[in-house]
C-alpha positions in Angstrom: 0.0 0.0 0.0 1.1 3.5 -0.6 1.7 6.0 2.2 -1.0 8.6 3.0 -4.2 9.1 1.0 -3.7 11.5 -1.9 -7.0 12.1 -3.6 -5.8 12.4 -7.1 -2.8 12.6 -9.4 -1.5 15.4 -11.6 -4.2 16.6 -14.0 -6.9 14.7 -12.1 -8.0 11.0 -12.6 -8.6 11.4 -16.3 -8.3 7.7 -17.1 -10.8 6.7 -14.3 -8.1 4.4 -12.8 -9.0 3.9 -9.2 -5.4 3.1 -8.3 -4.5 6.7 -9.0 -6.0 7.7 -5.6 -3.0 5.9 -4.0 -0.3 7.5 -6.1 1.5 10.7 -5.1 2.3 13.2 -7.8 5.8 13.8 -6.5 7.8 12.0 -3.8 10.9 13.7 -2.6 13.5 11.7 -0.7 15.6 13.8 1.8 14.5 17.0 3.6 17.7 19.0 3.4 17.8 22.3 1.4 17.6 20.5 -1.9 14.7 18.2 -0.9 12.8 20.9 0.9 13.2 23.3 -2.1 12.0 20.5 -4.5 9.0 19.8 -2.3 8.1 23.5 -2.0 8.4 24.0 -5.8 6.1 21.0 -6.6 3.6 21.8 -3.9 3.4 25.5 -4.9 2.4 24.2 -8.4 -0.6 22.6 -6.7 0.6 19.0 -6.8 0.4 16.4 -4.1 3.8 16.0 -2.6 5.3 13.7 0.0 8.6 14.5 1.6 10.5 11.6 3.2 13.3 12.2 5.7 15.1 9.4 7.6 16.0 11.6 10.6 13.8 13.5 13.0 13.9 17.3 12.5 15.7 19.4 13.5 18.9 17.4 13.0 22.6 18.4 13.0 24.4 18.7 9.7 28.1 19.1 9.2 28.3 22.4 7.3 29.9 25.8 7.7 26.5 27.4 7.2 27.5 30.3 5.0 24.5 31.9 3.1 25.8 33.7 0.0 23.8 35.8 -2.4 22.6 33.0 -4.7 21.3 31.0 -1.6 19.5 34.1 -0.3 17.9 34.7 -3.7 16.7 31.1 -4.0 14.7 31.0 -0.8 10.9 30.9 -0.8 9.0 34.2 -0.5 8.7 35.4 3.1 11.6 33.3 4.3 13.2 34.9 7.3 16.9 34.0 7.4 17.9 33.0 10.9 21.4 34.7 10.8 23.7 34.0 13.7 26.2 36.6 12.3 26.5 39.0 9.4 30.0 39.0 7.8 31.7 42.1 6.4 35.3 41.1 6.8 37.4 38.1 5.7 40.9 37.2 7.1 43.0 35.2 4.7 46.1 33.2 5.6 48.4 30.8 3.8 48.8 27.9 6.1 48.9 30.3 9.0 51.2 32.8 7.4 50.9 36.0 5.4 47.7 37.0 7.3 45.6 39.8 5.9 42.1 41.0 6.6 39.9 42.5 3.8 36.8 44.5 4.8 33.6 45.5 3.1 31.3 48.4 3.9 28.3 46.1 3.2 27.5 42.6 4.3 29.3 39.9 2.3 27.2 36.9 3.5 25.4 35.6 6.5 25.9 32.6 8.8 23.2 30.2 9.9 22.9 27.0 12.0 21.8 24.2 9.6 19.3 22.5 12.0 17.3 25.7 12.3 17.7 26.7 8.6 16.7 23.2 7.3 13.7 22.9 9.6 12.4 26.3 8.4 12.8 25.3 4.8 10.7 22.2 5.5 8.0 24.3 7.2 7.7 26.4 4.1 7.3 23.3 2.0 4.6 22.1 4.4 2.8 25.4 4.3 2.8 25.1 0.5 1.0 21.8 0.9 3.7 19.1 1.0 3.3 16.3 3.5 6.3 15.4 5.7 7.2 12.0 7.1 10.3 11.7 9.3 12.0 8.6 10.6 11.6 6.9 7.2 14.5 5.2 5.5 14.2 4.5 1.7 15.8 1.3 0.7 15.4 1.6 -3.1 13.3 2.8 -5.9 11.9 0.6 -8.6 10.5 1.6 -12.1 9.8 -1.9 -13.2 8.6 -5.1 -11.5 5.7 -6.4 -9.4 5.6 -3.3 -7.1 5.1 -1.0 -10.1 1.5 -1.1 -11.4 2.1 0.8 -14.7 4.8 2.6 -16.6 3.7 6.0 -15.3 4.5 4.9 -11.7 7.6 4.7 -9.6 7.7 2.5 -6.4 9.6 3.9 -3.5 10.4 1.0 -1.2 10.9 1.8 2.5 13.1 -0.1 4.9 10.1 -1.6 6.7 8.8 -3.0 3.4 6.2 -0.4 2.8 5.9 0.8 -0.8 5.0 4.4 -1.7 3.9 5.1 -5.3 4.6 8.2 -7.2 4.4 9.7 -10.8 7.8 11.3 -10.2 10.6 11.0 -7.6 13.2 13.5 -6.6 16.3 12.1 -4.9 17.8 14.7 -2.5 19.1 12.2 0.0 22.6 13.5 0.4 26.1 12.6 -0.8 25.7 8.9 0.0 22.4 8.9 -2.0 20.6 5.6 -2.7 18.6 7.5 -5.3 21.8 8.7 -6.9 23.0 5.1 -7.1 19.8 4.2 -8.9 20.3 7.0 -11.4 23.9 6.1 -11.8 25.6 9.3 -10.6 29.3 9.4 -11.4 31.8 11.4 -9.3 34.8 13.4 -10.4 36.0 14.7 -7.0 35.5 13.5 -3.4 36.7 15.5 -0.4 36.7 14.9 3.3 35.5 17.7 5.6 36.1 17.8 9.3 34.4 20.3 11.6 34.2 21.2 15.3 31.5 23.4 17.0 33.5 25.2 19.7 31.7 27.2 22.4 33.8 30.1 23.5 33.6 32.9 26.1 32.0 36.2 25.2 35.4 37.9 25.0 36.6 35.4 22.4 33.3 35.6 20.5 33.6 39.4 20.3 36.9 39.1 18.6 35.3 37.2 15.7 32.0 38.9 15.4 31.4 40.0 11.8 34.6 38.3 10.5 35.5 34.9 9.1 38.9 33.3 8.6 39.9 31.3 5.5 43.2 29.5 5.6 44.7 28.0 2.5 45.9 24.7 3.8 49.1 22.5 3.6 47.7 19.8 1.3 46.9 20.5 -2.4 43.3 21.8 -2.6 42.8 22.1 1.2 41.6 25.0 3.2 40.3 25.7 6.7 37.7 28.1 8.0 36.4 29.8 11.2 32.7 30.9 11.1 31.4 32.7 14.2 27.8 32.0 15.3 26.9 33.9 18.5 28.9 32.2 21.3 30.2 29.3 19.1 32.9 29.1 16.5 32.4 26.7 13.7 36.0 25.6 12.8 36.6 23.2 10.0 39.0 22.0 7.3 38.6 20.1 4.0 40.9 18.3 1.6 40.9 15.4 -0.8 39.6 12.0 0.3 42.5 9.6 1.0 44.3 12.2 3.2 42.3 11.4 6.3 45.2 11.4 8.8 46.7 14.6 7.3 43.3 16.3 7.3 42.9 15.4 11.0 46.3 16.8 11.8 45.5 19.9 9.9 42.4 20.5 11.9 44.2 19.9 15.2 47.1 22.2 14.3 44.6 24.8 13.0 42.6 24.8 16.2 45.8 25.0 18.3 47.2 27.8 16.1 44.0 29.8 16.7 44.4 29.5 20.5 41.2 27.4 20.7 42.7 24.1 21.8 41.7 24.7 25.5 38.0 24.8 24.6 35.9 21.6 24.4 33.9 21.2 21.2 30.2 20.6 21.6 30.2 18.6 18.4 33.0 17.1 16.3 31.9 15.7 12.9 33.0 14.8 9.4 31.5 14.3 6.0 32.4 13.6 2.4 31.5 16.1 -0.3 31.1 14.6 -3.8 31.3 16.5 -7.1 29.7 15.0 -10.2 31.6 14.1 -13.4 30.7 16.1 -16.5 28.9 13.2 -18.1 27.1 12.0 -14.9 23.3 11.5 -15.4 20.8 13.6 -13.6 17.8 11.4 -14.1 16.7 7.9 -14.9 13.1 7.4 -16.2 10.8 9.3 -13.8 13.5 9.8 -11.2 15.5 13.0 -10.9 18.4 13.8 -8.5 19.5 17.2 -7.2 21.8 18.8 -4.6 24.4 16.5 -3.0 22.7 13.4 -4.3 23.5 14.6 -7.9 27.1 15.7 -6.9 26.2 19.4 -7.4 28.5 21.8 -5.6 31.2 24.3 -6.4 34.4 22.3 -6.8 36.9 24.9 -5.4 35.1 26.2 -2.3 32.9 23.1 -2.0 30.0 25.5 -1.4 26.8 23.4 -1.6 23.9 25.2 -0.1 23.2 27.5 -3.0 23.6 24.5 -5.4 21.2 22.5 -3.3 18.6 25.3 -3.2 18.8 26.1 -6.9 18.9 22.5 -8.2 16.2 21.5 -5.7 13.8 24.2 -7.1 14.5 23.1 -10.7 14.0 19.5 -9.8 10.7 20.2 -8.2 9.5 22.2 -11.1 10.6 19.6 -13.7 9.3 16.7 -11.5 5.8 18.2 -12.0 6.3 18.0 -15.7 7.6 14.4 -15.5 4.6 13.5 -13.4 2.3 15.0 -16.0 3.9 12.9 -18.7 1.6 10.0 -20.0 4.4 8.0 -21.6 8.0 7.2 -21.3 9.1 9.3 -24.2 7.6 12.5 -22.8 8.9 11.7 -19.3 12.4 11.3 -20.8 12.0 14.6 -22.7 11.1 16.5 -19.5 14.0 14.9 -17.6 16.4 15.9 -20.3 15.0 19.4 -20.1 15.8 19.4 -16.4 19.4 18.2 -17.1 19.8 21.0 -19.7 18.6 23.6 -17.1 21.1 22.4 -14.6 24.0 22.2 -17.0 23.3 25.6 -18.5 23.4 27.3 -15.1 25.0 25.4 -12.3 27.1 23.3 -14.8 28.8 26.5 -16.1 29.7 27.6 -12.5 31.0 24.1 -11.8 33.2 24.1 -14.9 34.8 27.4 -13.8 35.1 26.1 -10.3 37.0 23.1 -11.5 39.4 25.3 -13.3 39.9 27.4 -10.2 40.5 24.2 -8.2 43.3 23.2 -10.6 45.0 26.6 -10.2 44.5 26.5 -6.4 46.0 23.0 -6.1 49.1 24.1 -8.0 49.5 27.7 -6.9 47.7 28.5 -3.6 50.1 31.4 -3.0 49.0 33.0 -6.2 45.3 33.0 -5.3 46.2 34.2 -1.8 48.3 37.1 -3.2 45.5 38.0 -5.6 42.8 38.1 -3.0 44.8 40.0 -0.4 46.8 42.3 -2.6 44.9 42.8 -5.9 41.7 44.9 -5.5 39.9 43.6 -8.6 40.2 40.0 -7.3 38.9 41.0 -3.9 36.0 42.9 -5.5 35.2 39.9 -7.6 35.1 37.7 -4.4 32.8 40.2 -2.7 30.5 40.4 -5.7 30.2 36.6 -5.9 29.4 36.3 -2.2 26.8 39.0 -2.4 25.2 37.4 -5.4 25.7 40.2 -7.9 27.7 37.8 -10.1 29.0 34.2 -10.4 32.3 32.7 -11.3 30.8 31.7 -14.7 29.5 35.2 -15.4 32.9 36.7 -14.5 34.7 34.6 -16.9 32.2 35.2 -19.7 32.1 38.9 -19.2 35.8 39.4 -18.6 37.8 37.6 -21.2 41.0 38.5 -19.4 39.9 36.4 -16.4 39.6 33.4 -18.7 43.0 34.0 -20.2 44.5 34.3 -16.8 42.9 31.0 -15.7 44.2 29.3 -18.8 47.7 30.6 -18.3 47.9 29.3 -14.7 46.2 26.0 -15.4 49.2 25.0 -17.5 
């Protein structure tokens, strides 16, 4: 039996098929920013949406919690960002050396706690009409077989054996996505992030208020960060997977160098970030993937919240069209349109991010010098964080930037 009791499918019960009353229009797996955005987009379109989440909300998520302009601009109308701090200064260092702080007269970006932010996104999806079920683990999805009554239906099989039926499914179940495995997502870059939430005295917190630290790390492609959130500092590092011991040492040395070793973390956590290969699929049949499940993030900074919000919204919008499709050919056409929309926007940003990562891995001192000593580079950084431009737009609109990247990629 399917979960819940949706009364009709997309476009109504035109065929008079009684089983349609047990089929959801769109089922979204995963209630993070990507899943909540997909559920909101489909629900706002007037469709019957079920949002499945394995954890109970709110739940902790390893994440720096930086909300840059593209994230802000992708939020539902009326969303009140729960900022813990507003950042107008960035201190850059090169493995603890050559420290310089750059300041802006206006806010660069804001900082949030993910449990609060994610729960609020889900609330907006629910207000739009989506139904939420928590504590539910999805084992697999099936598009053929005895659990699938017809070719317009996808079976979402839960761990307890229950089957939920849908006209379209959106996989937003994180970087270890089971839906992504079904689609066949291929990865090009996998990194390990380690993070500590460190409560600090008010005098220490005051030193950090309004300012973050970005430290270009000792391993190729690595960096560390300090993000202040009221009386807590989020301190983390990231580097390529396979460098686990070195990454752990980097975090320990980083915390000690900052003078924070004497404070006990309230949470210590780790996670893998996964970046899709250029030819990785974004759909299979009536199943779409978005956010971390699709390997969508910026390869250099590993910024993922804006990619999750933007890809989730697109996935929800196109899932509605997939659900409306009455045959496999039309469903495939809509899924390909979704992939085109992702690649034309986020894909361009990822391509430039990969080029930036190549330069950063080879010449971190060059990027550090540019950001701390070359005003146009700092201005570009500020414009990107505020959301007035993107990496892709900068390269397109400034041919010199593309030529500089090409020179240092060699």
